[in-house]
C-alpha positions as CSV (number, residue, x, y, z in Angstrom):
1,M,29.8,-34.3,-37.7
2,S,31.5,-32.1,-35.0
3,T,30.2,-28.9,-36.8
4,K,26.6,-30.3,-36.6
5,Y,27.1,-31.2,-32.9
6,S,28.6,-27.7,-32.2
7,L,25.7,-26.0,-33.9
8,T,23.1,-28.1,-32.0
9,R,24.9,-27.3,-28.7
10,E,25.0,-23.6,-29.6
11,I,21.2,-23.6,-30.4
12,N,20.5,-25.5,-27.1
13,T,22.5,-23.0,-25.2
14,K,20.7,-20.1,-26.7
15,V,17.3,-21.7,-26.1
16,D,18.2,-22.4,-22.5
17,T,19.3,-18.7,-22.1
18,I,16.0,-17.5,-23.6
19,V,13.9,-19.8,-21.5
20,K,15.7,-18.8,-18.3
21,S,15.2,-15.2,-19.2
22,I,11.5,-15.7,-19.8
23,M,11.2,-17.6,-16.5
24,E,13.0,-14.9,-14.6
25,E,10.8,-12.2,-16.0
26,A,7.7,-14.2,-15.2
27,K,8.9,-14.7,-11.7
28,N,9.7,-10.9,-11.3
29,E,6.3,-10.0,-12.7
30,G,4.7,-12.4,-10.2
31,K,6.6,-10.7,-7.4
32,R,5.5,-7.3,-8.6
33,E,1.9,-8.4,-8.8
34,G,2.1,-9.9,-5.3
35,K,3.4,-6.6,-3.9
36,R,0.6,-4.6,-5.6
37,E,-2.0,-7.1,-4.3
38,G,-0.5,-6.9,-0.8
39,K,-0.6,-3.1,-0.9
40,R,-4.3,-3.1,-2.0
41,E,-5.2,-5.6,0.8
42,G,-3.3,-3.6,3.3
43,K,-5.1,-0.4,2.4
44,L,-8.5,-2.1,2.6
45,E,-7.6,-3.6,6.0
46,G,-6.5,-0.1,7.2
47,K,-9.7,1.5,6.0
48,L,-11.8,-1.2,7.7
49,E,-9.9,-0.7,10.9
50,A,-10.3,3.0,10.8
51,Y,-14.1,2.6,10.3
52,K,-14.2,0.2,13.2
53,E,-12.4,2.7,15.4
54,M,-14.7,5.4,14.3
55,A,-17.7,3.2,15.1
56,I,-16.4,2.5,18.6
57,R,-15.9,6.3,19.3
58,L,-19.5,6.9,18.0
59,L,-20.9,4.2,20.2
60,K,-19.1,5.7,23.2
61,Q,-20.7,9.1,22.4
62,G,-24.1,7.5,22.3
63,Y,-24.9,7.3,18.6
64,D,-27.4,4.7,17.6
65,I,-26.4,1.7,15.5
66,A,-28.3,2.8,12.4
67,A,-26.6,6.2,12.4
68,I,-23.2,4.5,12.8
69,A,-23.9,2.1,10.0
70,N,-24.9,4.9,7.8
71,I,-21.8,6.9,8.6
72,T,-19.2,4.1,8.5
73,G,-20.7,1.7,6.0
74,L,-20.3,-1.1,8.5
75,S,-23.1,-3.6,9.0
76,R,-25.3,-3.5,12.0
77,T,-23.9,-6.9,13.0
78,E,-20.3,-5.6,12.9
79,I,-21.3,-2.6,15.0
80,E,-23.1,-4.7,17.5
81,S,-20.1,-6.9,17.8
82,L,-17.9,-3.8,18.4
83,R,-20.4,-2.6,21.0
84,N,-20.2,-5.9,22.8
85,G,-16.4,-5.6,22.9
86,C,-16.3,-2.0,24.2
């Protein structure tokens, strides 16, 4: 009976180890994916901010909203909002 108990305990220990390993790897993969997503979002936010800064400079130089929208890809509404904030 103690051999059976010992074998069951050994199997449970191995299963626990495997489950913990899988969970740790899933957690690490989640962290890596989160970092990748954060970098993508940061890059997009940076590009948007650069286009907004460019639009402000163009507004100050007297470019019309349609031209700025064409150059930057920003919407007319976004550019008008920036113009009102200048």
